[in-house]
N, C-alpha and C positions, 0 to 999 in steps of 0.2 A: 273397698277400703274403709269405707264409713265404720268409726270406732267405736269400741265399750272398753273403758276403763281405760283411754290410752293407746289400746292397741285395735288394731282392724280387725276386722270381725274375720277376715280371711285366716289371720294368725289363729284365732281361736278355735277355727274349725281343724285347722293343721296340727295345734295342739292334742285336740281331741282322736285325732288321727294316730299322732306320736306317740300316745300314753296307749296305745295296742302294737307298739314298734311297725307302725306305717311310716316310711321316714322318706321314700321315693314320691313325690308331687309331679304331677302335669298340669299346668295352670292354664288353660283356655283363654286367651285375652283378646278384650276387645273394645269397647270404647273406654278411651284413655288407659290403656294396656300399661303405656311407656309408665305410668304412677306406680305401679303393680311392679314391672322390672327395677324402679329406680328404687323401690322399697328393699328389694332383695337385692340388690346390687349392692346397698351400704347395710345391709342387715346387721352385719360382724359390728359396723360403726353405732348402729342404734342401741345395741344391747351391751356395749363396752363404755366402761369410764376413761377417758381419755383427757390430755393435755394438750393441747394446741398452741405451739410455739410461732405466733405471724412472723416475727421478725425473723427466724431461723428456718421457717418454712419447713417445719417437722412436726411429729404426731407421737406424744408417747404411750401407749393401750396400758392402764393399770389393772385393769379388768378383762379378760377374754373369758366370752362366755358365748355361745350359739347353739341352738338346737343344731342337733346331727341330721340335716334333710339335705337331699338333693333335689333342687328344682330347677322342673325344665319349663320355660314360659314361652310359649307359641301365640304369635299372632293368628289369630281363627278369624277374623274380618268383625270391622264393627256391627256389619248388619247381619252377620250370620246367627241362625236360628241356634236352638240348643243342640238337636241332632246334628246339627251340620259343623257345628263345633267340634262336637265329638269325632266326627267323620276325619277332620282334619288334623287331629294327632294320632290316626290310626297306625301311624308308623312308632310311635311310643309304648303301643301296648299291645304286648306279646304274651300275656298271660291274666287268669284272672284280675280284676283290678274292681275298686273301689270309685262310686261316681256318687258326686253332690254339688248342690248351687252354692254359691257362695252367700247364703241369705241365713241359715239356721243352724243353730247349736242344740245339743242336745247329750243327754249322759248314757246313750247307747253304747252297747256292749259290741263294739264292732267284731270284734274276735269271735263272738258266738254267733252273728249273723252272718261272718265269713265261712265258718263251719255248717253251720244251717244251709248256706247255698249248695256249697259242695255235696253236702249228701241228697239235696234234691236232685241232684241231675238237670239242671236248668240253663237256661242263657241268660236269667237275671231275676236277681231278687230284688223286691221293694220293702221298703221300710214302711209299713202302716202304723198312723197316730192318730189320735182323737184331740184334736186341739182343744184347750178352754174357750168357754165362749166369752164373747165381749161385753155380756150384758146379763143382767140376774134372770134367772127364771120362775115363773111364777105357774103353781097347779091350782086352777081353779073349780070350785065347784058351787053353782048358784050363789053368782057375784060373791062368792068368798074364797078369798086365798086360804088353802090347805096346805099349802109348802111353798117355802121362799128358798130357792137354791141361789148363793151367790156365784155367779159365773162357772155354771157347770162346765165339766168338761165332754164337749160335743153333744151330737144329738142322737148317738148309737150307732152311728156313719163313722169308716173309718175313710181316712184321707191318706194321701201318701204326705210322706215325712222327709222325702227328697233326698236319703239315704239308699244308695245302690250299691250292687254289690253285682259285677258283670263280667261274661265273656266276650272275647273280642271278637267273638261271631255276631252279636248284635249290630255290629256296626254295617254287617251286609244288608241290615233291614233301611237303612239310610241313604237316599239316593242324591241326596244335594245338599247345599248350602242352606236352603229354604224348609228342610224339613224339620218339623219342631219335635222334639225328642218324645213327649207326652202324648204326640198324636199316633200316625201309623205304625211307628215302631211298638210302640207301649201295646197298641189294641192288636196288633198281630202278634205278639209275644203271649198275651192272655188270650189269643183265639186258638193259639197253637200249643196252649197248655205248658208254655215256656218261660211265664214268669211268677215266681212263686212269693208270698206273703211272708214276712216279719213282725208279728204284732207288738209293738213297742208299746208299755204301759206306764213307762217312767216319762223324764222331763225331754219337752221339748217345746222349742220358740223359734218361729221365723221373724227376724227384722225387714216387715215392709212397710211402716210407718214411722213417722217421730213417736207415736204413743210406744211401739213396740221397744224402739230405740232406747227412750226413757224407763220403760220396764226393766230391761236389762241392765242397763245403766245402775239402777237402782239394787237389782239383783246381784251384779258384779263386786257391789260396794258391802254387800252384806258378808258375814262372817264367811259362810259356806256358797259362794255360787254354784248352781244345780249342775251345771256343765263342766266345771272345773273337776275334769277326773284326773288330773296330771299332778304330779307330786309338785 
């Protein structure tokens, strides 16, 4: 629920999916999940202009706008690990589904990733990214800098961008609440040749620190925030 430009990062993530006509969401709630429930319970009110007459105990809505989302909020436990949370919402997943965490934004073409996933005939597809480094990089020869790169993209290695397309069958690889999705489930998928990789070379950023939040705030305030792919 940490905000970027006055909207929770969760809202930004859902808008990205919504731009690709994905409008049904299952949110795995944990610590302070009630804040997420309250946000969506009052979403229509958040997005509308209203006049509230306290003396008459009445409310007049002047502008009605809300995203066409169907949101299922499931309490998956405060201490449950990432894999365990997915296991707890299994009853809500009966077809190919997209999966992500609540801390990253991107200009990823999700529709293309879904199409790629289906053609690969695998249980899961992971989006790989090369995040920008935090520090400038130097090329050095004989005590002289031959090249300076300001925050280069990655070190040549690809890392998980946290955006997945999955089949419900991957949940069979999760035994309980204490299972970390990035552990045995992903390791066995890779070992069984059931984990495809989509390389994303566009924008991707996670919000793990205050510095990350400040960077995203600055980008949101710019004319063209790179992850704002919706109209």
